[in-house]
C-alpha positions as MATLAB code, in Angstrom:
seq = 'XXXXXXXXXXXXXXXXXXXXXXXXXXXXXXXXXXXXXXXXXXXXXXXXXXXXXXXXXXXXXXXXXXXXXXXXXXXXXXXXXXXXXXXXXXXXXXXXXXXXXXXXXXXXXXXXXXXXXXXXXXXXXXXXXXXXXXXXXXXXXXXXXXXXXXXXXXXXXXXXXXXXXXXXXXXXXXXXXXXXXXXXXXXXXXXXXXXXXXXXXXXXXXXXXXXXXXXXXXXXXXXXXXXXXXXXXXXXXXXXXXXXXXXXXXXXXXXXXXXXXXXXXXXXXXXXXXXXXXXXXXXXXXXXXXXXXXXXXXXXXXXXXXXXXXXXXXXXXXXXXXXXXXXXXXXXXXXXXXXXXXXXXXXXXXXXXXXXXXXXXXXXXXXXXXXXXXXXXXXXXXXXXXXXXXXXXXXXXXXXXXXXXXXXXXXXXXXXXXXXXXXXXXXXXXXXXXXXXXXXXXXXXXXXXXXXXXXXXXXXXXXXXXXXXXXXXXXXXXXXXXXXXXXXXXXXXXXXXXXXXXXXXXXXXXXXXXXXXXXXXXXXXXXXXXXXXXXXXXXXXXXXXXXXXXXXXXXXXXXXXXXXXX';
ca = [
       5.977    9.609   14.738;
       3.609   12.556   15.070;
       4.898   13.901   11.774;
       3.823   10.666   10.103;
       0.517   10.515   11.924;
      -0.405   14.141   11.227;
       0.260   14.164    7.513;
      -2.794   15.893    6.014;
      -3.584   13.029    3.647;
      -3.633   10.455    6.466;
      -5.735   12.652    8.745;
      -8.038   13.420    5.812;
      -8.564    9.707    5.124;
      -9.088    9.003    8.816;
     -11.820   11.650    9.039;
     -13.225   10.498    5.692;
     -13.595    6.906    6.921;
     -15.436    8.159   10.030;
     -17.784   10.454    8.094;
     -18.548    7.692    5.569;
     -19.727    5.477    8.420;
     -22.245    8.069    9.603;
     -23.462    8.674    6.014;
     -23.860    4.969    5.219;
     -26.944    2.819    5.770;
     -25.355    1.776    9.077;
     -25.137    5.489    9.991;
     -28.297    5.801   12.187;
     -27.280    2.811   14.315;
     -23.686    4.105   14.495;
     -24.922    7.513   15.694;
     -27.073    5.893   18.384;
     -24.183    3.743   19.610;
     -21.852    6.766   19.603;
     -24.263    8.847   21.710;
     -24.667    5.973   24.196;
     -20.902    5.601   24.460;
     -20.407    9.324   25.037;
     -23.001    9.308   27.812;
     -21.393    6.228   29.371;
     -17.935    7.840   29.263;
     -19.287   10.901   31.083;
     -21.173    8.751   33.610;
     -18.191    6.465   34.172;
     -15.869    9.411   34.876;
     -18.443   10.910   37.216;
     -18.483    7.689   39.201;
     -14.681    7.632   39.227;
     -14.643   11.073   40.851;
     -17.287    9.951   43.345;
     -15.246    6.824   43.960;
     -12.173    8.920   44.847;
     -14.095   10.759   47.585;
     -15.713    7.580   48.940;
     -12.305    5.897   48.909;
     -10.749    8.852   50.728;
     -13.309    8.726   53.550;
     -13.139    4.921   53.664;
      -9.350    4.980   54.215;
      -9.607    7.855   56.695;
     -12.233    5.944   58.729;
      -9.906    2.945   58.782;
      -6.944    5.083   59.879;
      -9.085    6.682   62.622;
     -10.427    3.269   63.711;
     -14.002    4.556   63.352;
     -15.906    1.300   62.847;
     -19.306    2.923   62.179;
     -17.951    5.199   59.430;
     -15.756    2.382   58.121;
     -18.688    0.024   57.464;
     -20.838    2.870   56.169;
     -18.242    3.844   53.560;
     -17.444    0.189   52.836;
     -21.116   -0.328   51.881;
     -21.108    2.853   49.804;
     -17.812    1.782   48.226;
     -19.375   -1.566   47.238;
     -22.446    0.104   45.692;
     -20.243    2.450   43.633;
     -18.128   -0.522   42.483;
     -21.197   -2.512   41.420;
     -22.660    0.402   39.447;
     -19.252    1.149   37.853;
     -18.877   -2.512   36.874;
     -22.317   -2.488   35.255;
     -21.497    0.665   33.327;
     -18.169   -0.850   32.244;
     -19.864   -4.008   30.958;
     -22.482   -2.085   28.958;
     -19.754    0.246   27.682;
     -17.697   -2.708   26.391;
     -20.754   -4.275   24.738;
     -21.732   -1.089   22.855;
     -18.111   -0.429   21.859;
     -17.838   -3.911   20.319;
     -21.199   -3.567   18.545;
     -20.136   -0.239   17.058;
     -16.793   -1.780   16.053;
     -18.509   -4.659   14.223;
     -20.889   -2.221   12.537;
     -18.023   -0.052   11.322;
     -15.984   -3.040   10.170;
     -18.936   -4.327    8.128;
     -19.452   -0.919    6.476;
     -15.780   -0.245    5.725;
     -14.988   -3.790    4.569;
     -17.862   -3.724    2.095;
     -16.909   -0.229    0.908;
     -13.377   -1.430    0.119;
     -14.702   -4.652   -1.423;
     -17.051   -2.723   -3.722;
     -14.216   -0.453   -4.839;
     -11.957   -3.484   -5.320;
     -14.484   -5.160   -7.625;
     -15.611   -1.966   -9.368;
     -14.255   -1.060  -12.804;
     -11.855   -4.052  -12.776;
      -9.844   -2.364  -10.007;
      -8.667   -5.738   -8.689;
      -6.877   -6.213  -12.019;
      -5.550   -2.693  -12.588;
      -3.857   -2.516   -9.170;
      -2.483   -6.051   -9.416;
       1.225   -6.101   -8.466;
       1.239   -2.298   -8.249;
       4.119   -1.113   -6.071;
       3.096    0.213   -2.678;
      -0.257   -1.597   -2.492;
       0.810   -5.211   -2.246;
      -1.598   -7.761   -0.727;
      -4.868   -5.806   -1.049;
      -6.760   -8.858    0.244;
      -4.974   -8.618    3.582;
      -5.589   -4.884    3.781;
      -9.311   -5.311    3.156;
      -9.617   -8.002    5.847;
      -6.966   -7.766    8.561;
      -6.134   -4.059    8.238;
      -9.760   -2.945    8.192;
     -10.415   -5.018   11.306;
      -7.386   -3.530   13.074;
      -8.272   -0.021   11.885;
     -11.895   -0.007   13.064;
     -11.122   -1.633   16.414;
      -8.106    0.557   17.175;
      -9.611    3.827   15.940;
     -12.668    3.320   18.093;
     -10.484    2.426   21.067;
      -8.298    5.529   20.609;
     -11.289    7.857   20.194;
     -12.834    6.517   23.394;
      -9.494    6.721   25.186;
      -9.135   10.323   24.078;
     -12.674   11.222   25.166;
     -12.159    9.398   28.442;
      -8.872   11.244   28.900;
     -10.509   14.614   28.268;
     -13.292   13.972   30.786;
     -10.825   12.496   33.284;
      -8.579   15.528   32.937;
     -11.509   17.896   33.476;
     -12.928   15.855   36.355;
      -9.729   15.191   38.292;
      -7.964   18.496   37.581;
     -10.307   20.153   40.077;
      -9.813   17.358   42.610;
      -6.021   17.577   42.338;
      -6.017   21.385   42.430;
      -8.126   21.365   45.619;
      -5.629   19.019   47.287;
      -2.383   20.665   46.136;
      -1.949   22.951   43.053;
       1.696   21.947   42.804;
       0.629   18.358   42.063;
      -1.398   19.626   39.085;
       1.562   21.429   37.502;
       3.918   18.526   38.224;
       1.517   16.160   36.404;
       1.480   18.393   33.300;
       5.283   18.826   33.291;
       5.893   15.106   33.837;
       3.493   14.204   30.987;
       5.202   16.661   28.612;
       8.666   15.243   29.366;
       7.370   11.681   28.945;
       5.613   12.419   25.652;
       8.619   14.121   24.041;
      10.988   11.381   25.211;
       8.661    8.621   23.930;
       8.409   10.234   20.484;
      12.184   10.530   20.186;
      12.782    6.949   21.332;
      10.121    5.335   19.137;
      10.043    7.516   16.009;
      11.055    4.572   13.751;
       8.200    2.317   14.860;
       5.691    3.387   12.189;
       8.039    2.575    9.326;
       9.113   -0.719   10.877;
       5.520   -1.783   11.629;
       4.460   -0.870    8.087;
       7.247   -3.001    6.625;
       6.460   -5.867    9.003;
       2.832   -6.040    7.889;
       3.890   -6.204    4.226;
       6.674   -8.728    4.797;
       4.393  -11.093    6.718;
       1.695  -10.742    4.062;
       4.225  -11.481    1.292;
       5.410  -14.630    3.053;
       1.817  -15.799    3.561;
       1.085  -15.023   -0.100;
       3.889  -17.344   -1.253;
       2.618  -20.131    0.994;
      -0.823  -19.655   -0.554;
       0.771  -19.781   -4.018;
       2.247  -23.206   -3.188;
      -1.166  -24.435   -2.060;
      -2.849  -23.173   -5.244;
      -0.200  -24.642   -7.561;
       0.662  -27.751   -5.535;
       0.261  -30.189   -8.432;
       2.276  -28.094  -10.905;
       5.094  -27.610   -8.396;
       5.134  -31.334   -7.623;
       5.209  -32.296  -11.309;
       7.988  -29.870  -12.209;
      10.047  -30.460   -9.019;
      10.211  -26.749   -8.189;
      10.304  -27.276   -4.424;
      13.921  -26.114   -4.152;
      13.182  -22.898   -6.031;
      10.233  -22.159   -3.758;
      12.336  -23.046   -0.726;
      15.007  -20.500   -1.700;
      12.346  -17.841   -2.301;
      10.598  -18.490    1.014;
      13.864  -18.560    2.942;
      14.846  -15.174    1.513;
      11.486  -13.658    2.446;
      11.581  -15.196    5.918;
      15.054  -13.746    6.487;
      13.844  -10.248    5.584;
      10.812  -10.708    7.826;
      12.922  -11.815   10.796;
      15.483   -9.029   10.275;
      12.752   -6.394   10.302;
      11.137   -8.015   13.342;
      14.458   -7.841   15.205;
      14.521   -4.095   14.536;
      10.998   -3.889   15.907;
      12.040   -5.752   19.069;
      15.039   -3.451   19.581;
      12.982   -0.268   19.326;
      10.289   -1.761   21.574;
      12.958   -2.660   24.145;
      14.244    0.879   24.613;
      10.689    2.181   24.535;
       9.548   -0.346   27.159;
      12.477    0.499   29.461;
      11.447    4.134   29.417;
       7.656    3.679   29.667;
       7.980    1.138   32.507;
      10.147    3.550   34.488;
       7.755    6.367   33.649;
       4.761    4.399   34.947;
       6.527    3.300   38.154;
       7.428    6.867   39.136;
       3.794    7.936   38.724;
       2.992    5.914   41.856;
       5.545    7.587   44.124;
       5.563   11.231   42.979;
       2.205   12.227   44.572;
       3.207   10.506   47.811;
       6.453   12.462   47.988;
       4.643   15.763   47.447;
       1.603   15.216   49.681;
       3.128   13.208   52.571;
       4.671   16.283   54.323;
       1.187   17.861   54.628;
      -0.101   14.695   56.294;
       2.871   14.588   58.664;
       2.151   18.181   59.674;
      -1.453   17.146   60.398;
      -2.898   19.391   57.682;
      -4.776   16.574   55.902;
      -6.295   13.201   56.677;
      -4.607    9.961   55.621;
      -7.339    9.233   53.060;
      -6.396   12.392   51.174;
      -3.057   10.752   50.315;
      -4.803    7.876   48.525;
      -7.203   10.308   46.832;
      -4.262   12.435   45.671;
      -2.512    9.330   44.322;
      -5.653    8.270   42.388;
      -6.286   11.791   41.051;
      -2.632   12.285   40.064;
      -2.452    8.920   38.304;
      -5.756    9.447   36.478;
      -4.854   12.974   35.380;
      -1.377   11.940   34.288;
      -2.749    9.001   32.294;
      -5.097   11.415   30.540;
      -2.133   13.632   29.593;
       0.127   10.680   28.756;
      -1.839    8.827   26.081;
       1.078    9.014   23.633;
       3.427    7.554   26.249;
       1.154    4.724   27.346;
      -0.229    3.922   23.872;
       2.790    4.682   21.696;
       3.369    1.141   20.454;
      -0.311    0.757   19.621;
      -0.345    4.173   17.935;
       2.658    3.283   15.769;
       1.037    0.026   14.639;
      -2.204    1.884   14.057;
      -0.446    4.544   11.979;
       1.022    1.840    9.743;
      -2.456    0.358    9.241;
      -3.923    3.785    8.390;
      -1.163    4.378    5.833;
      -1.768    0.967    4.226;
      -5.517    1.577    3.967;
      -4.902    5.111    2.722;
      -2.585    3.929   -0.066;
      -5.032    1.191   -1.102;
      -8.022    3.537   -1.024;
      -6.183    6.203   -3.032;
      -4.997    3.675   -5.614;
      -8.506    2.237   -6.041;
     -10.095    5.683   -6.363;
      -7.546    6.706   -8.999;
      -8.043    3.424  -10.890;
     -11.839    3.758  -10.899;
     -11.624    7.380  -12.031;
      -9.174    6.495  -14.826;
     -11.266    3.591  -16.112;
     -14.483    5.618  -16.061;
     -12.813    8.449  -17.942;
     -11.364    6.023  -20.494;
     -14.760    4.379  -21.007;
     -16.413    7.762  -21.381;
     -13.841    8.811  -23.978;
     -14.216    5.537  -25.910;
     -17.995    5.181  -25.689;
     -19.938    4.530  -28.877;
     -23.543    3.437  -29.001;
     -23.887    0.663  -31.602;
     -20.495   -0.070  -33.160;
     -16.958   -1.068  -32.281;
     -14.684    1.365  -34.101;
     -10.902    1.080  -34.448;
      -9.586    4.582  -35.109;
      -5.896    4.758  -36.117;
      -5.379    1.910  -33.670;
      -1.893    0.449  -33.198;
      -0.864   -2.281  -30.796;
       2.627   -2.959  -29.454;
       4.271   -6.105  -28.214;
       4.647   -6.200  -24.423;
       8.258   -5.047  -24.629;
       7.329   -2.300  -27.149;
       9.934   -3.703  -29.549;
       7.590   -3.865  -32.538;
       4.066   -3.334  -33.824;
       1.629   -6.217  -33.609;
      -1.090   -4.144  -35.289;
      -0.481   -0.863  -37.105;
      -3.004    1.828  -38.019;
      -6.127   -0.316  -37.915;
      -9.215    1.560  -39.142;
     -12.521   -0.293  -39.367;
     -16.037   -0.569  -37.964;
     -17.749   -3.638  -36.569;
     -21.513   -3.166  -36.769;
     -24.494   -4.846  -35.165;
     -25.541   -8.377  -36.196;
     -22.242   -9.116  -37.980;
     -19.977  -12.172  -37.684;
     -16.246  -11.545  -37.646;
     -13.393  -14.018  -37.931;
     -10.024  -12.745  -36.729;
      -6.813  -14.664  -37.421;
      -3.122  -13.869  -37.028;
       0.220  -15.404  -37.841;
       1.351  -14.709  -34.286;
      -0.874  -16.179  -31.560;
       0.328  -13.464  -29.187;
      -1.303  -10.813  -31.386;
      -4.743  -12.330  -30.870;
      -4.239  -12.685  -27.127;
      -3.115   -9.070  -26.664;
      -5.918   -7.788  -28.932;
      -8.452   -9.739  -26.852;
      -7.052   -8.239  -23.638;
      -7.026   -4.749  -25.157;
     -10.665   -4.992  -26.274;
     -11.526   -6.050  -22.715;
      -9.639   -3.040  -21.316;
      -6.865   -5.069  -19.695;
      -3.980   -3.811  -21.839;
      -2.861   -0.204  -22.279;
       0.154   -0.572  -24.596;
      -1.534    0.905  -27.648;
      -2.074    4.013  -29.722;
      -5.210    5.441  -31.279;
      -8.691    4.648  -30.027;
     -11.198    1.841  -29.744;
     -14.759    3.139  -29.503;
     -17.348    0.674  -28.229;
     -20.639    0.410  -26.282;
     -20.654    0.238  -22.480;
     -19.317   -2.841  -20.724;
     -22.685   -4.563  -20.313;
     -23.162   -4.511  -24.090;
     -19.811   -6.146  -24.898;
     -19.116   -9.507  -23.252;
     -15.920  -11.567  -23.462;
     -15.390  -15.320  -23.383;
     -11.694  -16.176  -22.808;
      -9.888  -19.271  -24.058;
     -10.052  -20.708  -20.541;
     -13.681  -20.033  -19.486;
     -14.164  -19.193  -15.808;
     -17.208  -20.036  -13.706;
     -17.438  -18.578  -10.189;
     -18.430  -20.709   -7.183;
     -22.070  -20.690   -6.118;
     -25.404  -22.212   -7.080;
     -25.440  -23.386  -10.688;
     -28.536  -21.369  -11.571;
     -26.842  -18.177  -10.326;
     -23.782  -19.048  -12.413;
     -25.864  -19.472  -15.573;
     -28.501  -16.734  -15.222;
     -27.285  -13.084  -15.079;
     -28.187  -11.338  -11.823;
     -30.418   -8.729  -13.470;
     -32.519  -11.545  -14.993;
     -32.676  -13.753  -11.889;
     -36.468  -13.559  -11.421;
     -37.474  -13.544  -15.078;
     -36.034  -16.808  -16.396;
     -37.693  -20.007  -15.109;
     -35.766  -23.173  -14.371;
     -37.512  -24.943  -17.247;
     -35.972  -22.548  -19.742;
     -32.517  -22.973  -18.216;
     -32.849  -26.757  -18.418;
     -34.027  -26.470  -22.018;
     -30.827  -24.637  -22.974;
     -28.705  -27.125  -21.029;
     -30.405  -29.950  -22.912;
     -29.709  -28.199  -26.239;
     -26.004  -28.342  -25.331;
     -26.266  -31.943  -23.994;
     -25.597  -30.839  -20.417;
     -28.938  -31.654  -18.761;
     -27.898  -35.161  -17.658;
     -24.631  -33.833  -16.215;
     -26.434  -31.099  -14.264;
     -28.926  -33.556  -12.780;
     -26.064  -35.846  -11.755;
     -24.287  -32.959  -10.010;
     -27.346  -32.005   -7.965;
     -29.445  -29.833  -10.261;
     -29.611  -26.066  -10.655;
     -29.508  -25.543   -6.869;
     -26.240  -27.427   -6.464;
     -23.572  -25.380   -4.675;
     -20.076  -26.206   -5.925;
     -16.717  -24.857   -7.107;
     -17.751  -25.059  -10.752;
     -14.424  -23.981  -12.163;
     -12.900  -27.144  -10.683;
     -15.932  -29.372  -11.181;
     -16.472  -29.035  -14.949;
     -14.383  -29.645  -18.044;
     -13.296  -26.886  -20.449;
     -16.020  -27.858  -22.940;
     -18.718  -27.858  -20.251;
     -17.599  -24.468  -18.937;
     -17.582  -23.063  -22.471;
     -21.135  -24.250  -23.147;
     -22.466  -22.886  -19.846;
     -20.734  -19.555  -20.541;
     -22.419  -19.309  -23.938;
     -25.814  -20.009  -22.336;
     -25.218  -17.148  -19.912;
     -24.271  -14.832  -22.810;
     -27.391  -15.897  -24.664;
     -29.560  -14.912  -21.682;
     -27.699  -11.592  -21.231;
     -28.173  -10.669  -24.933;
     -25.308   -8.180  -25.294;
     -24.777   -6.250  -28.517;
     -21.325   -7.792  -29.024;
     -19.510  -10.902  -27.829;
     -15.786  -11.529  -28.303;
     -14.652  -15.169  -28.067;
     -10.977  -16.082  -27.779;
      -9.899  -19.329  -29.528;
     -13.063  -21.361  -28.798;
     -11.715  -24.534  -30.453;
      -9.399  -24.903  -27.438;
     -12.548  -25.905  -25.510;
     -14.967  -27.376  -28.061;
     -15.007  -28.676  -31.608;
     -15.807  -26.669  -34.744;
     -19.345  -28.064  -34.857;
     -20.107  -26.607  -31.422;
     -18.556  -23.277  -32.441;
     -20.770  -23.221  -35.521;
     -23.846  -23.936  -33.412;
     -23.005  -21.099  -31.006;
     -22.322  -18.735  -33.916;
     -25.718  -19.454  -35.494;
     -27.486  -19.133  -32.153;
     -25.921  -15.737  -31.391;
     -26.590  -14.515  -34.933;
     -30.283  -15.415  -34.616;
     -30.421  -13.287  -31.461;
     -28.880  -10.295  -33.250;
     -25.602  -10.523  -31.316;
     -22.466   -9.481  -33.194;
     -19.930  -12.270  -32.750;
     -16.178  -11.700  -33.004;
     -14.139  -14.896  -32.908;
     -10.371  -14.884  -32.564;
      -9.647  -18.213  -34.200;
      -7.026  -20.746  -33.190;
      -5.174  -22.012  -36.261;
      -7.284  -22.713  -39.349;
     -10.964  -21.920  -39.224;
     -13.694  -22.254  -41.836;
     -14.796  -18.851  -43.085;
     -18.130  -19.911  -44.545;
     -20.282  -18.684  -41.655;
     -18.681  -15.262  -41.235;
     -19.309  -11.888  -42.796;
     -15.746  -10.592  -42.481;
     -12.286  -12.056  -42.112;
      -9.630   -9.851  -40.503;
      -6.090  -11.249  -40.666;
      -2.960   -9.863  -38.993;
       0.355  -10.591  -40.672;
       3.949   -9.647  -39.932;
       5.086   -6.235  -38.639;
       1.590   -4.998  -37.856;
       0.195   -5.458  -41.389;
      -3.460   -6.445  -41.720;
      -5.992   -7.393  -44.389;
      -9.786   -7.294  -44.323;
     -11.930   -9.479  -46.584;
     -15.749   -9.466  -46.809;
     -16.932  -13.070  -47.009;
     -20.693  -13.195  -47.533;
     -21.930  -12.870  -51.145;
     -23.998   -9.784  -50.309;
     -21.016   -7.969  -48.821;
     -18.773   -8.852  -51.771;
     -21.261   -7.349  -54.229;
     -21.337   -4.118  -52.265;
];
């Protein structure tokens, strides 16, 4: 287990997550909370030491039947308890506040990386980082809470060891050495008995997430499953996953059983060992009776400080699995972002889209879809792209958008904000309609009247008013038809004013008249429009027609009279 936990990469990520918290905008508050917690840990341990002496004299007064001393120490005992309880309550409050602060910072850091550079797409179904959504939510929560708890336990253990080592040594030095030896034996035995827990816990988290993912899939595709009667197929799939989950959980129970048998025995013997070693001194009259209780408290506290691995092993193993899952996700996202940025840097071109010796394969690499394409698409041009095979257009669209890597040669193009894509099935995110239509960077510059004017131009103003206006908050992807989503998407593109827009098979959503209207509108704004046509398409309003035939062959025809003459 320690081998897994102490792998340099895991420790590096653990320290990195902590340092990122202190460097973030939440850092100043996190530092303040951390200082308060450290002071409270020191204060709390100081009161525990004081409590051991008050408790010793309290028990001794009881054993000696000294009523005056008994009530005096009982009052002092009560005061110490009240102060310790107050410190404990404040300590818990600050620990939880720091935990929430850290969870907020780390969750957003992962979320930003997940959304950056299309990482959510590039790591999709990548082996070893399944269920990133669960890792960003549940695992981050478990990580921040448990890490903070372990750090405070460790600090508390250090101060307890320092504080009570002197107390125990003053009572009986042999007790001190016995505590260290007993803790060493317990730690080594616990590691040997529970070494498989990290792997099993890691698998359990993934298996449970996979099962939950399939249940979510059924919810999302309920109508399709019902129409196609695929319940039996889903039942077989879920049963198989549940069986694997249960089998792994049985392994977890078995390891926990042998670990619990040992740790329970270990904890029980802690209570009797100091009594066995210190009782003879009391029987010889060398110490007071209260010293026995003080020795028991000091021995137990010191041993707990040295036995964190024994007492927290199951939590540590679960925690290690969480750290590994977050580490693998973080590493994968960093690599994806770095790769995409490098690819964009290598393919950047200011004002043109250039295909340089570009070849595109089918998904199974069995044949060329496009072979040795060399051309330039310049500003303010209108391009019509057709193909015998519909799959060619789809894969080309995905490749232009950076979602497909099965190609040779290069595509040079402007940065992502200058090239926008409108897929065959337009997507509108949930939220207020105005925020869906108006790009974020233009939010305060475009008045509602202008938005409504564009909606009216596309005959959508009445619909919008019926749905609650521009402030309406809905799931727009479910609320609107394909045609309505297409029109709203084109309005958004019009406001964004990119250099290039690539539209995939627009006649799947709207008629040719609407396509023509959009084409003219974009052309008047100086936006180069590239349309991958579905079936036959009139070529009268385009400057170029690029057609892909069989076996990767292609032809390029200039269409406007001016281009033909030149």
